[in-house]
All heavy atoms as TSV, in Angstrom:
chain	resi	resn	atom	element	x	y	z
A	1	THR	N	N	0.825	-1.190	0.000
A	1	THR	CA	C	0.000	0.000	0.000
A	1	THR	C	C	0.871	1.257	0.000
A	1	THR	O	O	0.555	2.205	-0.697
A	1	THR	CB	C	-0.944	0.008	1.212
A	1	THR	OG1	O	-1.646	-1.218	1.250
A	1	THR	CG2	C	-1.901	1.152	1.161
A	2	LEU	N	N	1.934	1.250	0.775
A	2	LEU	CA	C	2.827	2.406	0.811
A	2	LEU	C	C	3.494	2.614	-0.545
A	2	LEU	O	O	3.771	3.748	-0.930
A	2	LEU	CB	C	3.872	2.242	1.910
A	2	LEU	CG	C	4.663	3.482	2.288
A	2	LEU	CD1	C	3.760	4.653	2.620
A	2	LEU	CD2	C	5.578	3.184	3.454
A	3	ASP	N	N	3.716	1.547	-1.295
A	3	ASP	CA	C	4.277	1.673	-2.645
A	3	ASP	C	C	3.358	2.510	-3.537
A	3	ASP	O	O	3.831	3.322	-4.330
A	3	ASP	CB	C	4.497	0.296	-3.279
A	3	ASP	CG	C	5.616	-0.474	-2.608
A	3	ASP	OD1	O	6.500	0.166	-1.994
A	3	ASP	OD2	O	5.608	-1.711	-2.694
A	4	ILE	N	N	2.062	2.312	-3.414
A	4	ILE	CA	C	1.097	3.085	-4.201
A	4	ILE	C	C	1.185	4.561	-3.820
A	4	ILE	O	O	1.183	5.429	-4.687
A	4	ILE	CB	C	-0.334	2.548	-3.997
A	4	ILE	CG1	C	-0.440	1.135	-4.563
A	4	ILE	CG2	C	-1.357	3.478	-4.638
A	4	ILE	CD1	C	-1.714	0.405	-4.183
A	5	VAL	N	N	1.295	4.837	-2.538
A	5	VAL	CA	C	1.415	6.219	-2.078
A	5	VAL	C	C	2.685	6.837	-2.643
A	5	VAL	O	O	2.683	7.979	-3.097
A	5	VAL	CB	C	1.395	6.287	-0.533
A	5	VAL	CG1	C	1.693	7.699	-0.047
A	5	VAL	CG2	C	0.059	5.807	0.013
A	6	GLN	N	N	3.783	6.093	-2.648
A	6	GLN	CA	C	5.046	6.594	-3.194
A	6	GLN	C	C	4.923	6.895	-4.688
A	6	GLN	O	O	5.458	7.885	-5.169
A	6	GLN	CB	C	6.176	5.589	-2.946
A	6	GLN	CG	C	6.586	5.470	-1.505
A	6	GLN	CD	C	7.218	6.744	-0.964
A	6	GLN	OE1	O	7.617	7.636	-1.693
A	6	GLN	NE2	N	7.293	6.833	0.349
A	7	GLN	N	N	4.235	6.047	-5.433
A	7	GLN	CA	C	4.031	6.281	-6.862
A	7	GLN	C	C	3.221	7.546	-7.103
A	7	GLN	O	O	3.527	8.339	-7.999
A	7	GLN	CB	C	3.345	5.072	-7.502
A	7	GLN	CG	C	4.208	3.851	-7.574
A	7	GLN	CD	C	3.430	2.623	-8.051
A	7	GLN	OE1	O	2.287	2.721	-8.479
A	7	GLN	NE2	N	4.061	1.463	-7.955
A	8	ILE	N	N	2.198	7.730	-6.298
A	8	ILE	CA	C	1.366	8.935	-6.406
A	8	ILE	C	C	2.210	10.171	-6.101
A	8	ILE	O	O	2.136	11.187	-6.791
A	8	ILE	CB	C	0.143	8.840	-5.473
A	8	ILE	CG1	C	-0.803	7.735	-5.958
A	8	ILE	CG2	C	-0.568	10.174	-5.361
A	8	ILE	CD1	C	-1.886	7.373	-4.975
A	9	LYS	N	N	3.037	10.074	-5.076
A	9	LYS	CA	C	3.909	11.172	-4.678
A	9	LYS	C	C	4.893	11.518	-5.798
A	9	LYS	O	O	5.093	12.688	-6.122
A	9	LYS	CB	C	4.648	10.765	-3.406
A	9	LYS	CG	C	5.441	11.830	-2.749
A	9	LYS	CD	C	5.983	11.275	-1.439
A	9	LYS	CE	C	7.031	12.147	-0.834
A	9	LYS	NZ	N	7.564	11.583	0.398
A	10	LYS	N	N	5.495	10.511	-6.411
A	10	LYS	CA	C	6.441	10.734	-7.514
A	10	LYS	C	C	5.764	11.392	-8.707
A	10	LYS	O	O	6.406	12.125	-9.462
A	10	LYS	CB	C	7.074	9.410	-7.939
A	10	LYS	CG	C	8.114	8.908	-6.982
A	10	LYS	CD	C	8.691	7.581	-7.447
A	10	LYS	CE	C	9.603	7.014	-6.377
A	10	LYS	NZ	N	10.089	5.673	-6.733
A	11	ALA	N	N	4.484	11.143	-8.882
A	11	ALA	CA	C	3.726	11.744	-9.978
A	11	ALA	C	C	3.316	13.189	-9.666
A	11	ALA	O	O	2.663	13.838	-10.474
A	11	ALA	CB	C	2.485	10.900	-10.283
A	12	GLY	N	N	3.694	13.674	-8.487
A	12	GLY	CA	C	3.367	15.047	-8.115
A	12	GLY	C	C	1.955	15.218	-7.588
A	12	GLY	O	O	1.437	16.329	-7.539
A	13	ARG	N	N	1.347	14.149	-7.194
A	13	ARG	CA	C	-0.024	14.174	-6.672
A	13	ARG	C	C	-0.004	14.008	-5.152
A	13	ARG	O	O	0.996	13.647	-4.563
A	13	ARG	CB	C	-0.836	13.033	-7.274
A	13	ARG	CG	C	-0.866	13.020	-8.767
A	13	ARG	CD	C	-1.607	14.189	-9.296
A	13	ARG	NE	N	-2.561	13.735	-10.296
A	13	ARG	CZ	C	-3.444	14.503	-10.822
A	13	ARG	NH1	N	-3.545	15.737	-10.456
A	13	ARG	NH2	N	-4.255	14.050	-11.739
A	14	SER	N	N	-1.155	14.216	-4.561
A	14	SER	CA	C	-1.324	14.039	-3.124
A	14	SER	C	C	-2.121	12.779	-2.847
A	14	SER	O	O	-2.942	12.365	-3.671
A	14	SER	CB	C	-2.074	15.224	-2.517
A	14	SER	OG	O	-1.326	16.395	-2.682
A	15	ALA	N	N	-1.889	12.205	-1.677
A	15	ALA	CA	C	-2.638	11.020	-1.261
A	15	ALA	C	C	-2.781	11.042	0.247
A	15	ALA	O	O	-1.935	11.580	0.951
A	15	ALA	CB	C	-1.920	9.752	-1.696
A	16	MET	N	N	-3.864	10.469	0.711
A	16	MET	CA	C	-4.056	10.256	2.147
A	16	MET	C	C	-3.885	8.775	2.417
A	16	MET	O	O	-4.452	7.946	1.706
A	16	MET	CB	C	-5.453	10.702	2.591
A	16	MET	CG	C	-5.592	12.169	2.657
A	16	MET	SD	S	-7.167	12.802	3.332
A	16	MET	CE	C	-8.059	11.427	3.889
A	17	PHE	N	N	-3.089	8.474	3.425
A	17	PHE	CA	C	-2.845	7.094	3.807
A	17	PHE	C	C	-3.216	6.981	5.275
A	17	PHE	O	O	-2.624	7.646	6.118
A	17	PHE	CB	C	-1.375	6.743	3.564
A	17	PHE	CG	C	-1.005	5.331	3.884
A	17	PHE	CD1	C	-1.636	4.274	3.252
A	17	PHE	CD2	C	-0.009	5.053	4.796
A	17	PHE	CE1	C	-1.283	2.961	3.531
A	17	PHE	CE2	C	0.348	3.752	5.074
A	17	PHE	CZ	C	-0.287	2.706	4.443
A	18	ILE	N	N	-4.201	6.173	5.573
A	18	ILE	CA	C	-4.691	6.035	6.946
A	18	ILE	C	C	-4.244	4.686	7.476
A	18	ILE	O	O	-4.507	3.648	6.862
A	18	ILE	CB	C	-6.221	6.168	7.000
A	18	ILE	CG1	C	-6.640	7.527	6.455
A	18	ILE	CG2	C	-6.728	5.954	8.428
A	18	ILE	CD1	C	-8.120	7.681	6.222
A	19	ASP	N	N	-3.546	4.723	8.606
A	19	ASP	CA	C	-3.030	3.482	9.192
A	19	ASP	C	C	-2.897	3.682	10.692
A	19	ASP	O	O	-2.619	4.786	11.155
A	19	ASP	CB	C	-1.670	3.149	8.573
A	19	ASP	CG	C	-1.254	1.706	8.779
A	19	ASP	OD1	O	-1.538	1.152	9.861
A	19	ASP	OD2	O	-0.646	1.135	7.869
A	20	HIS	N	N	-3.069	2.645	11.449
A	20	HIS	CA	C	-2.910	2.732	12.894
A	20	HIS	C	C	-1.481	2.389	13.309
A	20	HIS	O	O	-1.118	2.543	14.467
A	20	HIS	CB	C	-3.895	1.793	13.611
A	20	HIS	CG	C	-3.584	0.352	13.376
A	20	HIS	ND1	N	-3.938	-0.287	12.212
A	20	HIS	CD2	C	-2.933	-0.548	14.141
A	20	HIS	CE1	C	-3.517	-1.541	12.270
A	20	HIS	NE2	N	-2.904	-1.718	13.429
A	21	ASN	N	N	-0.654	1.955	12.369
A	21	ASN	CA	C	0.712	1.550	12.673
A	21	ASN	C	C	1.691	2.580	12.120
A	21	ASN	O	O	1.925	2.654	10.921
A	21	ASN	CB	C	0.985	0.166	12.073
A	21	ASN	CG	C	2.304	-0.398	12.522
A	21	ASN	OD1	O	3.252	0.335	12.797
A	21	ASN	ND2	N	2.374	-1.712	12.592
A	22	ILE	N	N	2.292	3.354	13.017
A	22	ILE	CA	C	3.203	4.417	12.612
A	22	ILE	C	C	4.407	3.892	11.845
A	22	ILE	O	O	4.963	4.563	10.980
A	22	ILE	CB	C	3.651	5.230	13.841
A	22	ILE	CG1	C	4.409	6.463	13.390
A	22	ILE	CG2	C	4.495	4.405	14.773
A	22	ILE	CD1	C	4.641	7.447	14.485
A	23	PHE	N	N	4.806	2.659	12.130
A	23	PHE	CA	C	5.969	2.081	11.451
A	23	PHE	C	C	5.676	1.810	9.979
A	23	PHE	O	O	6.584	1.765	9.166
A	23	PHE	CB	C	6.437	0.811	12.157
A	23	PHE	CG	C	6.832	1.073	13.582
A	23	PHE	CD1	C	6.009	0.704	14.627
A	23	PHE	CD2	C	8.022	1.725	13.874
A	23	PHE	CE1	C	6.366	0.956	15.943
A	23	PHE	CE2	C	8.382	1.996	15.190
A	23	PHE	CZ	C	7.552	1.604	16.227
A	24	HIS	N	N	4.406	1.655	9.624
A	24	HIS	CA	C	4.029	1.487	8.221
A	24	HIS	C	C	4.050	2.821	7.496
A	24	HIS	O	O	4.416	2.900	6.334
A	24	HIS	CB	C	2.617	0.911	8.097
A	24	HIS	CG	C	2.506	-0.502	8.530
A	24	HIS	ND1	N	1.290	-1.087	8.781
A	24	HIS	CD2	C	3.443	-1.453	8.766
A	24	HIS	CE1	C	1.481	-2.334	9.154
A	24	HIS	NE2	N	2.782	-2.572	9.151
A	25	LEU	N	N	3.617	3.865	8.164
A	25	LEU	CA	C	3.390	5.108	7.463
A	25	LEU	C	C	4.535	6.099	7.518
A	25	LEU	O	O	4.769	6.799	6.547
A	25	LEU	CB	C	2.070	5.727	7.944
A	25	LEU	CG	C	2.034	6.823	8.939
A	25	LEU	CD1	C	1.727	8.086	8.132
A	25	LEU	CD2	C	0.874	6.624	9.888
A	26	TYR	N	N	5.293	6.152	8.585
A	26	TYR	CA	C	6.322	7.186	8.754
A	26	TYR	C	C	7.330	7.245	7.600
A	26	TYR	O	O	7.658	8.332	7.127
A	26	TYR	CB	C	7.049	7.013	10.093
A	26	TYR	CG	C	7.979	8.148	10.406
A	26	TYR	CD1	C	7.515	9.305	11.032
A	26	TYR	CD2	C	9.327	8.086	10.064
A	26	TYR	CE1	C	8.369	10.352	11.312
A	26	TYR	CE2	C	10.187	9.140	10.335
A	26	TYR	CZ	C	9.697	10.263	10.963
A	26	TYR	OH	O	10.542	11.317	11.231
A	27	PRO	N	N	7.836	6.116	7.108
A	27	PRO	CA	C	8.858	6.197	6.059
A	27	PRO	C	C	8.401	6.863	4.755
A	27	PRO	O	O	9.227	7.438	4.047
A	27	PRO	CB	C	9.218	4.731	5.784
A	27	PRO	CG	C	8.809	3.999	7.010
A	27	PRO	CD	C	7.615	4.735	7.536
A	28	GLY	N	N	7.120	6.850	4.454
A	28	GLY	CA	C	6.690	7.310	3.144
A	28	GLY	C	C	5.868	8.573	3.110
A	28	GLY	O	O	5.361	8.938	2.059
A	29	VAL	N	N	5.732	9.253	4.228
A	29	VAL	CA	C	4.844	10.418	4.242
A	29	VAL	C	C	5.625	11.714	4.430
A	29	VAL	O	O	6.765	11.709	4.883
A	29	VAL	CB	C	3.771	10.296	5.353
A	29	VAL	CG1	C	2.923	9.062	5.148
A	29	VAL	CG2	C	4.399	10.300	6.727
A	30	ASP	N	N	4.981	12.824	4.099
A	30	ASP	CA	C	5.554	14.149	4.329
A	30	ASP	C	C	4.945	14.805	5.564
A	30	ASP	O	O	5.618	15.525	6.277
A	30	ASP	CB	C	5.295	15.067	3.134
A	30	ASP	CG	C	5.970	14.572	1.877
A	30	ASP	OD1	O	7.104	14.067	1.963
A	30	ASP	OD2	O	5.362	14.683	0.797
A	31	ARG	N	N	3.645	14.529	5.768
A	31	ARG	CA	C	2.920	15.118	6.897
A	31	ARG	C	C	2.072	14.051	7.566
A	31	ARG	O	O	1.629	13.109	6.919
A	31	ARG	CB	C	2.020	16.258	6.439
A	31	ARG	CG	C	2.794	17.441	5.944
A	31	ARG	CD	C	1.891	18.551	5.542
A	31	ARG	NE	N	1.158	18.131	4.341
A	31	ARG	CZ	C	0.170	18.804	3.815
A	31	ARG	NH1	N	-0.241	19.908	4.376
A	31	ARG	NH2	N	-0.419	18.383	2.725
A	32	MET	N	N	1.824	14.252	8.855
A	32	MET	CA	C	1.001	13.315	9.616
A	32	MET	C	C	-0.003	14.086	10.458
A	32	MET	O	O	0.318	15.135	10.995
A	32	MET	CB	C	1.880	12.474	10.547
A	32	MET	CG	C	2.842	11.571	9.814
A	32	MET	SD	S	4.282	11.156	10.806
A	32	MET	CE	C	5.249	12.648	10.675
A	33	ILE	N	N	-1.197	13.540	10.544
A	33	ILE	CA	C	-2.215	14.063	11.450
A	33	ILE	C	C	-2.587	12.918	12.373
A	33	ILE	O	O	-2.959	11.836	11.920
A	33	ILE	CB	C	-3.444	14.576	10.686
A	33	ILE	CG1	C	-3.043	15.745	9.778
A	33	ILE	CG2	C	-4.543	14.996	11.670
A	33	ILE	CD1	C	-4.149	16.229	8.872
A	34	VAL	N	N	-2.455	13.153	13.662
A	34	VAL	CA	C	-2.760	12.136	14.668
A	34	VAL	C	C	-4.128	12.435	15.250
A	34	VAL	O	O	-4.395	13.566	15.669
A	34	VAL	CB	C	-1.685	12.128	15.778
A	34	VAL	CG1	C	-2.034	11.124	16.866
A	34	VAL	CG2	C	-0.305	11.836	15.196
A	35	LEU	N	N	-4.990	11.438	15.242
A	35	LEU	CA	C	-6.322	11.577	15.830
A	35	LEU	C	C	-6.387	10.816	17.142
A	35	LEU	O	O	-5.827	9.732	17.265
A	35	LEU	CB	C	-7.381	11.024	14.872
A	35	LEU	CG	C	-7.470	11.685	13.506
A	35	LEU	CD1	C	-8.493	10.959	12.640
A	35	LEU	CD2	C	-7.829	13.152	13.632
A	36	ALA	N	N	-7.092	11.387	18.093
A	36	ALA	CA	C	-7.326	10.727	19.379
A	36	ALA	C	C	-8.763	10.998	19.778
A	36	ALA	O	O	-9.175	12.155	19.863
A	36	ALA	CB	C	-6.375	11.248	20.451
A	37	ARG	N	N	-9.510	9.939	19.947
A	37	ARG	CA	C	-10.907	10.062	20.346
A	37	ARG	C	C	-11.686	10.946	19.375
A	37	ARG	O	O	-12.519	11.749	19.762
A	37	ARG	CB	C	-10.998	10.576	21.767
A	37	ARG	CG	C	-10.358	9.629	22.772
A	37	ARG	CD	C	-10.144	10.298	24.123
A	37	ARG	NE	N	-9.348	9.470	24.997
A	37	ARG	CZ	C	-8.016	9.475	25.035
A	37	ARG	NH1	N	-7.339	10.270	24.242
A	37	ARG	NH2	N	-7.360	8.684	25.864
A	38	GLY	N	N	-11.358	10.845	18.080
A	38	GLY	CA	C	-12.069	11.579	17.048
A	38	GLY	C	C	-11.675	13.027	16.871
A	38	GLY	O	O	-12.265	13.741	16.084
A	39	LYS	N	N	-10.651	13.473	17.604
A	39	LYS	CA	C	-10.197	14.864	17.495
A	39	LYS	C	C	-8.736	14.891	17.069
A	39	LYS	O	O	-7.979	13.975	17.358
A	39	LYS	CB	C	-10.351	15.580	18.834
A	39	LYS	CG	C	-11.790	15.650	19.270
A	39	LYS	CD	C	-11.935	16.472	20.514
A	39	LYS	CE	C	-13.367	16.320	20.959
A	39	LYS	NZ	N	-14.054	17.427	21.299
A	40	VAL	N	N	-8.356	15.978	16.409
A	40	VAL	CA	C	-6.960	16.127	15.998
A	40	VAL	C	C	-6.104	16.318	17.244
A	40	VAL	O	O	-6.297	17.250	18.019
A	40	VAL	CB	C	-6.793	17.321	15.033
A	40	VAL	CG1	C	-5.327	17.560	14.721
A	40	VAL	CG2	C	-7.582	17.084	13.753
A	41	ALA	N	N	-5.159	15.401	17.433
A	41	ALA	CA	C	-4.259	15.468	18.582
A	41	ALA	C	C	-2.913	16.062	18.199
A	41	ALA	O	O	-2.147	16.487	19.061
A	41	ALA	CB	C	-4.062	14.070	19.171
A	42	GLY	N	N	-2.613	16.069	16.924
A	42	GLY	CA	C	-1.345	16.639	16.478
A	42	GLY	C	C	-1.254	16.664	14.971
A	42	GLY	O	O	-1.802	15.793	14.301
A	43	MET	N	N	-0.572	17.684	14.477
A	43	MET	CA	C	-0.293	17.788	13.045
A	43	MET	C	C	1.204	18.024	12.925
A	43	MET	O	O	1.736	18.945	13.549
A	43	MET	CB	C	-1.081	18.941	12.420
A	43	MET	CG	C	-2.570	18.730	12.537
A	43	MET	SD	S	-3.636	19.922	11.678
A	43	MET	CE	C	-2.873	21.478	11.953
A	44	TYR	N	N	1.866	17.181	12.156
A	44	TYR	CA	C	3.319	17.201	12.117
A	44	TYR	C	C	3.842	17.136	10.692
A	44	TYR	O	O	3.334	16.384	9.879
A	44	TYR	CB	C	3.887	16.000	12.881
A	44	TYR	CG	C	3.375	15.878	14.279
A	44	TYR	CD1	C	2.308	15.030	14.574
A	44	TYR	CD2	C	3.935	16.609	15.317
A	44	TYR	CE1	C	1.833	14.914	15.869
A	44	TYR	CE2	C	3.456	16.499	16.619
A	44	TYR	CZ	C	2.408	15.655	16.886
A	44	TYR	OH	O	1.933	15.541	18.160
A	45	ASN	N	N	4.877	17.904	10.415
A	45	ASN	CA	C	5.650	17.749	9.196
A	45	ASN	C	C	6.782	16.793	9.537
A	45	ASN	O	O	7.470	16.972	10.554
A	45	ASN	CB	C	6.223	19.084	8.722
A	45	ASN	CG	C	5.171	19.959	8.102
A	45	ASN	OD1	O	4.344	19.482	7.334
A	45	ASN	ND2	N	5.188	21.238	8.427
A	46	LYS	N	N	6.996	15.808	8.696
A	46	LYS	CA	C	8.007	14.796	8.984
A	46	LYS	C	C	9.390	15.422	9.169
A	46	LYS	O	O	10.178	14.953	9.989
A	46	LYS	CB	C	8.029	13.766	7.868
A	46	LYS	CG	C	8.986	12.638	8.118
A	46	LYS	CD	C	8.871	11.641	7.001
A	46	LYS	CE	C	10.020	10.684	7.008
A	46	LYS	NZ	N	9.921	9.755	5.883
A	47	LYS	N	N	9.670	16.500	8.440
A	47	LYS	CA	C	10.969	17.161	8.542
A	47	LYS	C	C	11.204	17.750	9.933
A	47	LYS	O	O	12.335	18.020	10.301
A	47	LYS	CB	C	11.094	18.269	7.504
A	47	LYS	CG	C	11.126	17.764	6.085
A	47	LYS	CD	C	11.183	18.927	5.119
A	47	LYS	CE	C	11.140	18.425	3.690
A	47	LYS	NZ	N	11.132	19.520	2.717
A	48	GLU	N	N	10.124	17.958	10.686
A	48	GLU	CA	C	10.225	18.640	11.973
A	48	GLU	C	C	10.120	17.717	13.179
A	48	GLU	O	O	10.220	18.186	14.316
A	48	GLU	CB	C	9.137	19.707	12.063
A	48	GLU	CG	C	9.272	20.773	10.998
A	48	GLU	CD	C	8.109	21.737	10.962
A	48	GLU	OE1	O	7.133	21.546	11.717
A	48	GLU	OE2	O	8.164	22.677	10.152
A	49	ILE	N	N	9.899	16.412	12.945
A	49	ILE	CA	C	9.722	15.510	14.079
A	49	ILE	C	C	10.288	14.131	13.734
A	49	ILE	O	O	10.068	13.617	12.646
A	49	ILE	CB	C	8.231	15.419	14.488
A	49	ILE	CG1	C	8.072	14.721	15.830
A	49	ILE	CG2	C	7.384	14.774	13.405
A	49	ILE	CD1	C	6.682	14.880	16.456
A	50	THR	N	N	11.040	13.580	14.660
A	50	THR	CA	C	11.556	12.229	14.457
A	50	THR	C	C	10.470	11.223	14.810
A	50	THR	O	O	9.478	11.565	15.479
A	50	THR	CB	C	12.776	11.954	15.348
A	50	THR	OG1	O	12.353	11.968	16.726
A	50	THR	CG2	C	13.878	12.972	15.117
A	51	MET	N	N	10.666	9.998	14.385
A	51	MET	CA	C	9.690	8.966	14.733
A	51	MET	C	C	9.608	8.805	16.250
A	51	MET	O	O	8.528	8.642	16.804
A	51	MET	CB	C	10.025	7.626	14.083
A	51	MET	CG	C	8.919	6.611	14.347
A	51	MET	SD	S	9.149	4.943	13.708
A	51	MET	CE	C	9.478	5.192	12.017
A	52	GLU	N	N	10.746	8.888	16.922
A	52	GLU	CA	C	10.755	8.749	18.385
A	52	GLU	C	C	9.963	9.864	19.056
A	52	GLU	O	O	9.215	9.619	20.005
A	52	GLU	CB	C	12.199	8.717	18.903
A	52	GLU	CG	C	12.967	7.473	18.520
A	52	GLU	CD	C	13.467	7.476	17.073
A	52	GLU	OE1	O	13.555	8.566	16.436
A	52	GLU	OE2	O	13.740	6.381	16.544
A	53	GLN	N	N	10.113	11.090	18.567
A	53	GLN	CA	C	9.351	12.211	19.134
A	53	GLN	C	C	7.859	12.039	18.877
A	53	GLN	O	O	7.044	12.338	19.756
A	53	GLN	CB	C	9.831	13.535	18.526
A	53	GLN	CG	C	11.216	13.928	18.935
A	53	GLN	CD	C	11.738	15.095	18.123
A	53	GLN	OE1	O	11.504	15.189	16.921
A	53	GLN	NE2	N	12.455	15.991	18.785
A	54	LEU	N	N	7.523	11.567	17.697
A	54	LEU	CA	C	6.125	11.344	17.360
A	54	LEU	C	C	5.521	10.268	18.261
A	54	LEU	O	O	4.423	10.433	18.779
A	54	LEU	CB	C	5.999	10.955	15.891
A	54	LEU	CG	C	4.589	10.730	15.363
A	54	LEU	CD1	C	3.732	11.978	15.528
A	54	LEU	CD2	C	4.642	10.316	13.897
A	55	ILE	N	N	6.254	9.192	18.465
A	55	ILE	CA	C	5.786	8.118	19.342
A	55	ILE	C	C	5.594	8.648	20.762
A	55	ILE	O	O	4.583	8.365	21.409
A	55	ILE	CB	C	6.745	6.917	19.307
A	55	ILE	CG1	C	6.674	6.238	17.937
A	55	ILE	CG2	C	6.439	5.928	20.431
A	55	ILE	CD1	C	7.758	5.211	17.687
A	56	ASP	N	N	6.552	9.437	21.259
A	56	ASP	CA	C	6.420	10.028	22.597
A	56	ASP	C	C	5.168	10.895	22.695
A	56	ASP	O	O	4.438	10.841	23.692
A	56	ASP	CB	C	7.647	10.876	22.948
A	56	ASP	CG	C	8.878	10.047	23.252
A	56	ASP	OD1	O	8.744	8.819	23.487
A	56	ASP	OD2	O	9.980	10.629	23.235
A	57	SER	N	N	4.909	11.678	21.674
A	57	SER	CA	C	3.719	12.528	21.653
A	57	SER	C	C	2.450	11.677	21.690
A	57	SER	O	O	1.500	11.991	22.423
A	57	SER	CB	C	3.741	13.405	20.401
A	57	SER	OG	O	2.553	14.139	20.291
A	58	MET	N	N	2.437	10.603	20.915
A	58	MET	CA	C	1.263	9.726	20.884
A	58	MET	C	C	1.044	9.036	22.224
A	58	MET	O	O	-0.093	8.915	22.684
A	58	MET	CB	C	1.420	8.708	19.754
A	58	MET	CG	C	1.372	9.364	18.380
A	58	MET	SD	S	1.856	8.277	17.040
A	58	MET	CE	C	0.483	7.137	17.029
A	59	TYR	N	N	2.130	8.602	22.868
A	59	TYR	CA	C	2.006	7.997	24.199
A	59	TYR	C	C	1.453	8.994	25.208
A	59	TYR	O	O	0.619	8.659	26.046
A	59	TYR	CB	C	3.351	7.463	24.693
A	59	TYR	CG	C	3.700	6.094	24.183
A	59	TYR	CD1	C	4.950	5.839	23.647
A	59	TYR	CD2	C	2.788	5.040	24.247
A	59	TYR	CE1	C	5.285	4.580	23.173
A	59	TYR	CE2	C	3.113	3.780	23.782
A	59	TYR	CZ	C	4.362	3.557	23.253
A	59	TYR	OH	O	4.688	2.313	22.794
A	60	ARG	N	N	1.929	10.249	25.129
A	60	ARG	CA	C	1.451	11.283	26.061
A	60	ARG	C	C	-0.056	11.486	25.907
A	60	ARG	O	O	-0.790	11.549	26.894
A	60	ARG	CB	C	2.206	12.589	25.824
A	60	ARG	CG	C	1.842	13.680	26.803
A	60	ARG	CD	C	2.689	14.947	26.634
A	60	ARG	NE	N	2.776	15.434	25.266
A	60	ARG	CZ	C	3.862	15.345	24.498
A	60	ARG	NH1	N	4.955	14.768	24.944
A	60	ARG	NH2	N	3.838	15.809	23.252
A	61	VAL	N	N	-0.522	11.547	24.664
A	61	VAL	CA	C	-1.958	11.710	24.422
A	61	VAL	C	C	-2.723	10.507	24.945
A	61	VAL	O	O	-3.756	10.642	25.590
A	61	VAL	CB	C	-2.234	11.950	22.923
A	61	VAL	CG1	C	-3.730	11.875	22.632
A	61	VAL	CG2	C	-1.675	13.284	22.484
A	62	ALA	N	N	-2.194	9.307	24.695
A	62	ALA	CA	C	-2.873	8.093	25.153
A	62	ALA	C	C	-2.943	8.019	26.674
A	62	ALA	O	O	-3.952	7.599	27.238
A	62	ALA	CB	C	-2.156	6.860	24.599
A	63	ARG	N	N	-1.872	8.435	27.352
A	63	ARG	CA	C	-1.832	8.383	28.817
A	63	ARG	C	C	-2.707	9.439	29.462
A	63	ARG	O	O	-3.399	9.189	30.431
A	63	ARG	CB	C	-0.396	8.581	29.305
A	63	ARG	CG	C	0.410	7.334	29.447
A	63	ARG	CD	C	1.701	7.566	30.257
A	63	ARG	NE	N	2.363	8.827	29.986
A	63	ARG	CZ	C	3.277	9.035	29.039
A	63	ARG	NH1	N	3.657	8.072	28.266
A	63	ARG	NH2	N	3.822	10.221	28.869
A	64	THR	N	N	-2.629	10.672	28.943
A	64	THR	CA	C	-3.263	11.795	29.633
A	64	THR	C	C	-4.611	12.197	29.048
A	64	THR	O	O	-5.380	12.898	29.697
A	64	THR	CB	C	-2.346	13.027	29.604
A	64	THR	OG1	O	-2.211	13.475	28.248
A	64	THR	CG2	C	-0.976	12.720	30.183
A	65	GLY	N	N	-4.828	11.822	27.788
A	65	GLY	CA	C	-6.041	12.267	27.111
A	65	GLY	C	C	-5.932	13.692	26.633
A	65	GLY	O	O	-6.846	14.244	26.050
A	66	SER	N	N	-4.758	14.300	26.880
A	66	SER	CA	C	-4.528	15.684	26.486
A	66	SER	C	C	-4.317	15.786	24.990
A	66	SER	O	O	-3.515	15.052	24.419
A	66	SER	CB	C	-3.297	16.213	27.218
A	66	SER	OG	O	-2.979	17.505	26.770
A	67	ILE	N	N	-5.019	16.671	24.355
A	67	ILE	CA	C	-4.883	16.904	22.924
A	67	ILE	C	C	-3.902	18.052	22.751
A	67	ILE	O	O	-4.170	19.194	23.125
A	67	ILE	CB	C	-6.248	17.271	22.281
A	67	ILE	CG1	C	-7.270	16.188	22.609
A	67	ILE	CG2	C	-6.092	17.478	20.801
A	67	ILE	CD1	C	-6.988	14.814	22.067
A	68	GLN	N	N	-2.746	17.767	22.199
A	68	GLN	CA	C	-1.703	18.753	21.975
A	68	GLN	C	C	-1.523	18.950	20.483
A	68	GLN	O	O	-0.966	18.106	19.819
A	68	GLN	CB	C	-0.372	18.279	22.583
A	68	GLN	CG	C	-0.401	18.069	24.081
A	68	GLN	CD	C	-0.356	19.375	24.827
A	68	GLN	OE1	O	0.221	20.345	24.353
A	68	GLN	NE2	N	-0.965	19.420	25.990
A	69	VAL	N	N	-1.982	20.046	19.955
A	69	VAL	CA	C	-1.820	20.316	18.525
A	69	VAL	C	C	-0.528	21.075	18.341
A	69	VAL	O	O	-0.301	22.094	18.979
A	69	VAL	CB	C	-3.012	21.110	17.951
A	69	VAL	CG1	C	-2.760	21.440	16.494
A	69	VAL	CG2	C	-4.283	20.323	18.124
A	70	LYS	N	N	0.315	20.572	17.433
A	70	LYS	CA	C	1.582	21.240	17.135
A	70	LYS	C	C	1.493	21.824	15.754
A	70	LYS	O	O	1.013	21.254	14.846
A	70	LYS	CB	C	2.717	20.239	17.190
A	70	LYS	CG	C	4.044	20.852	16.832
A	70	LYS	CD	C	5.137	19.834	16.873
A	70	LYS	CE	C	6.419	20.477	16.387
A	70	LYS	NZ	N	7.503	19.597	16.284
């Protein structure tokens, strides 16, 4: 599935890829929107956040229920 997203990206088009597994999506995306309980918990440009930082942010939201939009 990520291969299809990469092909679309190479063609200069946009695509939305929805997945619950960050390890599937992080390598092939430019931007990420994290949802928690149906609300936007974070919006991130991949250039500005490492996978480890993103995971930490997601854990914080899961633990506290706090919605932190960046």
